[in-house]
N, C-alpha and C positions, 0 to 999 in steps of 0.2 A: 863341166860333170858335178853331180853334187855328190860328191863324195862322204860330207856330214851325213845324208840320209844315209848313204849306200854301207857307211865302215857303221851307224847305230843295227841300222837292219840287218847286218849281219852278228851281229853280238845281242838285238833283243828276239831274233827267231830262235838263236842257241839257247835264248834263255827261257824261254818258254817252251822250247822243244824237250828241254833238261827239267821240267818240271812233273814234278810224279803225278800232277793230275792230267799230265800228257795221256793221252790213249797210246796214242801210237810213235812213242817213242824218240830216240835219239834217230834211227831208220831215218825218219820225216824230214830232220835237219842235213841229213848226206842227201837223201832224194832234193828237196829244195835246193842245198846248195850245187849238184848238179845241174838242178834248171838254171838258176844262175849263167853258168858255166858257158852250158849251149847257150843259153839266150844272148849271151853277148857275142857266142859266136856269131849265129843266126844272126845277128843284128849287123853284123859288119859287114857278113857273106852277101845282106838284100840290101843294106843302106838303111836300116832302120833306125830310126832315135834312142843308140845306144842306151843314154841316160832312161828315157823310159822305160826300157826294156828289161834291165836289171833292177832298176825299183819295184818295178809290177813282178819281175819273175823271183825276189825275197818276198813279195807278199800275197804270191800265186793262193800258198793256202795257209795263209797268217789264221783261217776261220778255225782250221781244223785243228790247229795244235794251241789254239786259245782255249775253246770245248768244242770237243767229239761230238757234241748233241746237235752241232751244228755241222756237221759232215756233209750229209745230202742237199743242203743248198749252201754249203761255203764258199762258193764264187758268188752268188749273192750278199751275204754276209762278208765276204773279205773285201767286198768294194767300199763298207763301210767303216772297217775298222783300216781300210790304208786312208781313207778320206783324214781320220779322225788324228791320223798318226803325221802324215804330209801336212795339214794342217799348222799344227805345233811346229815345224818348219818354213813356216810361210811359203812353201811351196806353191804355185800360183796355179789357180782354180782351170784352166785350160788345161795343165799338163796331168793334174792331180784325176780329169777325168777319163785323159788318155792314158792313166796307169788304172783306171776303173775298171774301164771296158776291158784291155787287156786279162784281167783279174776273172772278169764276168765268160769271157769266152776263150779261154782258157783248158776248159774240159773238151778233152775229144768225146766223153760220151753223151755231152749237151750238145745237141745241135744248134749252136748259135753260129750264122755265119761270123765270118773275121774279115774284118773290113777293109783294116791297114798290116801293112808290113809288121809294124810291132805287135800286134793280135797275132797275128801267125806265128812270128819267131816264139813269143811264150807259151803258143800251144801246144808247136813241133819242140822247144825244149821239153815241154811239161812232159808228151808223151818218149821222147827217148833218153830219158833221162833213168828210164829201164836196165837201158844198156850199160850204162855207169855203174849200175846196184845189182848185176846177177850173185854177188852172194848173199847179199840179204833178201833178195827174190828165192834163192836155195835156202835161208834159212826158215825162211816163211813157209815153204814147204814144206821141209823136214823136221823141225823144231816144232813149228805153232801147229800147222797142221796136220802132221803123223801122217804124212805119207809117207810110202814105200817109194825105192832106188826109182822104178820108173813112172810110177803117179806122179814123182813130184819133177820128175824132166819132162813129163805132159805138162803137167801146170807151169811152170818156168817158161817152157818154150810157146804155149797157149797165149802167156801175158806177154811176151816179146811178140810172137806175132799180132797182139791185137793194136801194143803199143804203135808197131811198124805203120798200120795199116791205116793209123788218124793220123798219121804225118801228111802235109801237102806235097804233091807230086816234088816240088822243086828241094824238097828233106829227103825226101826217099830217095832220090837220086844221091843227095850230097849222102847219106849215110848209110847207102848201101853196105860197103865193104865191109863196118863195121855191123851191122846185121847179119851181114853176111857168116862172116869168120864167131861169130857168138853163134849161131845157129849150128854149125858146121861141129863145134865145139859139144854141147849139146845131142849133138849124134849120137 
């Protein structure tokens, strides 16, 4: 396990998230941290390459926190930033390419085929991460968007429903209880 890379990425992602130029704020750091945690859980469950999954999870939104103008295609720009960072660590080219495929295919809203277990783990962890940050979604609904109680509740429930539907069938089964508990609370 390349702990040197993983430790660096945790610190570097946090540093970039703390910059005043990061439009997404620290909420994005908590999202990325949750993706890394869930990706590792899924990698262990599905027998995927844990190192690839963790590195890709920390890097999957790196373009968005680096420059919000890249957000629309952050999955593409993120592969370039990941390559630059990983080459500085003399990470093996074939492994860099695997990380890049995970980043490229992590977005549930972009219909790319997830061909490997590693890609599936990162994409599913990205979708399920919203369930670990319900307070952030409530903040977005009530403070940032100024929604009333019912509108805000509906906004959060819809976001969570869409996120759950993006999961693979395997992960839907795995996260079913978590999904139901949170949706029950929002009722």
